[in-house]
N, C-alpha and C positions, 0 to 999 in steps of 0.2 A: 429616826426620820431623816437626819442628814445623810446617813449611809444609803437609805433608799433613794433619796434625791440624787446622790452621787452616782449610784448605779443606773438610775434613769438617764442622767446626763451622758454617762458613758455609752449606754445603748443608743441614744440619739446620735452621738458622735460616730458610732460604728455604722449606723444606718446611712449617715451622710457620706461616710467614706466609701461604703459600698455603692451608693448612688453615683459618686464621682467616678468610680471604677467602671460603672456601666455606661457612662457617657461615651459616645463615639467621637473621637477626636477630629476626624476629617469632617464630620457633620458640623461640629462647633466652628471649625475654621470656615467651612462653606457658608454658614449662617453669618459669620463675621464679615466675609466678603460681600454677601448679599445686602446686609444692612448699611454698609458703607456706600454702596451704589444706590440704595434707596434715598439716602440723604443727598448724594451728589445729583441724582435724577431730579430732585425737587428744586435744584438751582435753575432749572428751565434753560439749560444750555443744549442746543440742538445736537451737537456732536456727542456729548455725554449721554443724552437721552436715547439716541439711536443704539448705543451699546448697552446701556443700563436696562432699558425696557425690554431688551431682547431676552433677558434671562432672570432678572432678580425676583420677579413675582412667581414665575413657574418654579424656580428653585425653592423659594420659601414654601410654596404649596406642596410640592413633592416631598420636601423634608418633613413638613407637618404630617403628611400622609404616612410617613414611615413610623410615626409614633401614635397612630390611632389606637394601638394596643389590641389585645385579644379578647377584650370583654365582649360578650354577646348581648348584654343588657342595654337596651336603648335608654332606659331611665338612668342608668349609671353614666352613660355617655353624655346625656344632656346635663346632668348634675356636674360632671367633671368639666365639661366645656363651658358651662355657665360661670363657674368659679374662675377658670383660667383665662377666659376670653371676654365675657360680658362685664364682669366686675372691673377689670382693668380699663375697659372701654368707657364705662360710666365714670370712673374716677378721673380719667383723662379729659373727658368732655366737661366735667365740672370745673376742672382746672383751667380749661380753655375759656369757658364762660366768665369765670371770675378774673382770669388774667386779662381778658379784653376789657372788662369793666374798669380794672385798675389803670390800664393804659389809656382808656378814654378819659378817665378822671385826670390823669397826668397831663393829657393834651388839652384839658379844660374845655371839653365839648359840652354843649347844652344838654341838660338832663333829659329832655324829650328825645334827643338823638341817641343818647346812651341807652334809654329804655327800649327804643325802637330797634337798635342794633342787637341788644341783648335778646329780645324776642326772636329775631331772625336767627341768631346763633343757636338758641335753644331748639327751635324747630328743626334746623339742619342737624343738630346733634341727636335729637330724638329719632329722626328718620334715617340717619346715617348717610345723608346726602350732602350735596353742596356744590356751589360754583357753576351751576349750569341748569338749563331747563330740562325737565324730564316728565315722563308720563307715568302716573301711578294709577293703576286700575282704570285707565282711559281718561283720566283727568290731568290736565297739564299743570305742573307746579314749577315755579321758578325759585330755586334756592340761592339766595344772594350771599349766603355765608357757607363756609366749608367745615365739615366735621373733622377734617385732617386725615393723616395717613392711617389712623386707627380704624378707618372703614374696613380695613383688612380683617380685623378681629371679629367684627359682625359677620362678614362674609364667611370667614373660616368656621364660625359657630354653626351656621346653617349648612355649610358644605360638609362638615364633620358628621352632622346628624344624618343628612341624606346619604352620605357615603356609608355610614354604619348600617343603615337600612338595606342598602344595596349589597353590602358584604354578607349580611345575615340572611337575606332572602333570595339572592340570585346565584345560580350555578356558575355563571360567567360574569363576575363583577366588572371586569374591564370592559366587556361589550356593553353591559347595561350602563356603566358610568359614561362611556363614550356617547351613547344615545341620549342620555340625560344632558350632557354638556352641549351636544348639538342642538337639543331642544331649547336650552337656555340661550345659545347663540342666535338661534332663529327668532325666538320670541322677543329678544332684547331689541330687535330692530323696530318694534312697534310698541312695546310695553315694558315698563320697569316695575319691580315690586319694592315696597318700602323695606327698610331695615337691612338693605343689601342682600335680600333673599335670592334675587336672580344671580348676583355675583357668586354667592355660595353654591348655587346649583351648577354654575359654570365651572366651579373648582373641581367638580367630582372626578373627572378623568385624571387630572394631575394627582389628586388625593389617593385614588385607587392605585395609580401607578406607583406612588411612593409606598403605599401599603404592601403592594406586591414585591417591590424591591427589598423591603425589610424582611418580609415573610420568607422569601426565597433566598435571603442572604446574598443578593446580587449587588448591593450598594457598594461593596468593597472590592468588586471584581476589577482587576486591572484591564484596561482597554487594550485590544490588539492594535497593531499599526493600521490595519484596514478600518476598524471601527473608529479610531481616532480621526482618520482622514475624512470619513463619511460624516461624522458628527461635526467636524470643523467646517466642512463645506456647507452643510445644511444650516448651521448656525450663522455662517458668513453671509449666506443669501438673505437671511432674516435681518442681519445688521445693515447690509448695504443697499437694500431696496429702499425706495422712497417711503418716508413716514416710519411708523413703528407700531408694534402691537401694544394694546393697553388692556390688561386683564381687568382693570377697574371699570372699563366700559364694555367688556367682553368683545373687544375688537381684534379680530385676527385677519388682517388684509390678505394674507396668503392662505387663509383657510386652514386645512389640515396640516399643511407644511409649516405654518407658524407654530402650531401645537407641537409638532415633531421637533422643531427648532428649539423650543423650550426644554424638551426632554434631552435633546443632544447637548445643549449648554449645561444642563444639570450634571450629566455624566462627565463632561470636560472639567467643570468646576470641582466636582468631587475628586477627580484624579489629580488635579492641581493641588487641592487641599491635602491629599494624602502625601504628596511630595513636600508640601510646606510643613508637615508635621515634623520633619527632620531639619527644618531651618529654625534654629533656636529663637532668635528675637522675633522675627515676623510671625512664626507659628504660634509662639506664646501669646503675643498681642492679639492675634486674630481669634485664638481660642477664648481668651478673656472676653473679647467683644461678643463672640458667638454665644457665650453663656448668658449674656444679659441683653439679647436682642429685643425681647419684649419690653423691657424697661427703656431701652434706647429708643424704640419705636414710639413709645408713649411720650417720652421727653421731647423727641423731635416733633411730634404732632403739636405739642403745646407751644414750643418756641416758634415753629413755623406759622402757626395761626395767630399767636398773640403779638409777636414782634413784627412791626411793619417793614419787613426786609425789602419789599419791592421799592420802597422809597429810597433805600440805600443803594439799590442796584441800578441806578440811572445810567451808569456807564461802566466800562470795563475796569476802570481804576478802583471801583468800589467792590468788585467781585471778590478779589483776594481778601479784603477786609471782612466781607460777609462770611466767606468760607471759614476763615480762621475763627471768627466770632461764634459761628454755629458749632464748630468743633469744640471750642472751649466750653460753651454753655452745656452741650450735650455730655461731654466728658465729665466736667465738674459735678453737674447735677446727678448724673448716673452714679458716680463714685459716692457722693454724699448719701443718696438713697440706699445704695447697697450697704454702706456703713451703718446707717440708721437701722436697716433690717437686721444686720448682724448684731448690733448692740441690743436691739429688742429681743432677739433670740437668746442671747446670753443673759439678759436681765431676767427673763422668765425662767431660764434654767436655774439661775441663782435663787430665785424665789422658791 
């Protein structure tokens, strides 16, 4: 029995080693860059947001599209995405709800206020909404609480499913995905769907573009000088115009040009990431961050929703403190969770 278990453990180690070899290093580095700017973007500093919002969400969506896989079964896609996206979303939202209850108790709030705020948070978590008024099937709702940055997981779930249908059924997936994304952009002006469905539909073009990049092995192509200049100019226009695009609200002020800017930025970041592969310390750190982006996103969602950072950011003197605190909380929590996961894996192997 011990020999069988030992052989089984060796096979699992071999599978993990092969999985590591299959990872694309520049993609991990690009994901590391993106998640850093997700956190920075939520500090609500105008200059940072203008840069961060120009690329981090399109980059994440395109990279997600690269790994849609070759499965043709919609049932398989739904099952896989449910486990990898919806389960982490639910766990994160539960942590947010209980975390807020703890903080409200620490602040010694009245019980009826705690119950009221908990109900509001649960509603926002269930719908995947928050922090603004919206229309759902023609009825106006006001979500006074926020589900956090993990709204992206809900949207990606729906986007992956729609994109899988498009890839399976359409002769020209890019054209179909563009039409679907345009439809989501147009309808979002008057109506929103619950559970971030509309956002997911709006992801389709970026997802299909990422799928095409990976399928045709173009993600690792080195940009020519002309392509680099064009991409930088288009991205620069998106950065320096007034305001910024928000994928969360399907808001593209420059229309098609904003979408092209997101694609341009992705290619630039991927090329920068390829260069950073050869920069020992920076490349190593970004790769480690990139491998745990889902966990970092979930931890960031909890800390940003539970801890009352706005009260600490009343002036610029406190900004540095908040940034350092956030970094420490996210880093330490992520490391501990990864360690617990690894300990659990080894425990079950030993069993």
